[in-house]
N, C-alpha and C positions, 0 to 999 in steps of 0.2 A: 575537550570534552564532547563536542559535537560529533567528533569521528567515532567515538565509542557508541553514542546514541544511534548513529547511522547504522553502524555495523550491527549492533543488537537488533535493531528494527529489521534489518536485512535478513538476519537469521530467523527472526520471528516470522517474516513474510514467507521465506522458504519453507519452514516447517509447516506453516498453516496450508501453503499450497500443496505440499507433499501429503498433508492429511486430507485435503479436498479430494485429491487423486486416489486416496486409499493406500498409499505407500507407507504412511505413518498412521498408526491406529490411535486417533484422538478425536472422539466426537465433539468435544469442546472446541478444539482448534479447527476442525473442519467446518464448524458453523459460525465462526466470528464473522468472517466476511459475508457469508451467505445471508446472515440475519439482517443485513443492511437493507436488503431488498424486500419490498412488500408485494412483489408479484411472484408467480410460481417460476422456479428455475428448473429447466430440465437438465438432463445429465450432460448433454453437450454444452450448454451455457456453464455449467459448473466447471466442467473441464477446461473451457476457454478461459475463465475467470482464474482458475488455478494457474494456467500457463502464464497468464499476464502478471499475477501476483509473484510467481517464481522469477520472471524476467526482471522485475524492478528490485526484487530482493537480491538477485545476483548482482545487479548494478550497485547496490547499496553495500553488499559484503566486500566487493572488490575495492570499493571505495574510491572509484575513479572521479577525481575532483570535477572533471568536465561535465559528467553526466548526473552525478548524485542529486544536485539541486533540482535538475530538470525532471528526474524521476518523480520527485515530490510535486513539482508544479503540474506535471501531466496527471498525476493521480487526483490532484485537486480539481482540475479542470474537468476531467471525466465523471468524477463523482458529483460535482456541481451540476454538470449537465443532467445526470440522473435525478438530482433534486428537482431541477426545472421541469423534467418530464414526469415527475411524480411517481417514479418507480422504486424509491427508497424511503426509508423512514428518516423524516427531517432531522431531528436533533442528533442522532448517532452518526449520521452521514455528514452533517455540518461539522461535527467534532473532527472527522477525518479531514475534511476540507481545510479547516482553519489550522489544524495541526500541521497538515502537509505544507501549507504555505508558509508557516512559522518556521518549520525545520529547514526548508528551502532557503528562506532568507537568512536564517541563522548561519547556515552553511556558507552562504555567500560572504556574509560579514566576516566569518573566521577566516576564510580564505583570503580576503583583503587585508586583514590584520596580519597574516603570515608573511605577506609580500612586502 
């Protein structure tokens, strides 16, 4: 089950990143990640964020068991850092942090059960 969630999340991340870059036309998807921030984001910041989202989306879609949980832990660490720096909205970003840690741990547990 976790593999399906990870792949769907990866597809979602890729589509959101392509939307931020203007390749996919969706105002809703292009703003989901950007609305986490409570500071102005210029075009370069938006593009770098989109590339980062695309990168971990690809890791998740390819479902490489060695990298998937760490992609979630890295996402959690960096968004937690943004919380500590006050650059993001607390509760929505805290949701991302907690969910990312949960999925990473769940993935590890499933991997242990499969061996």
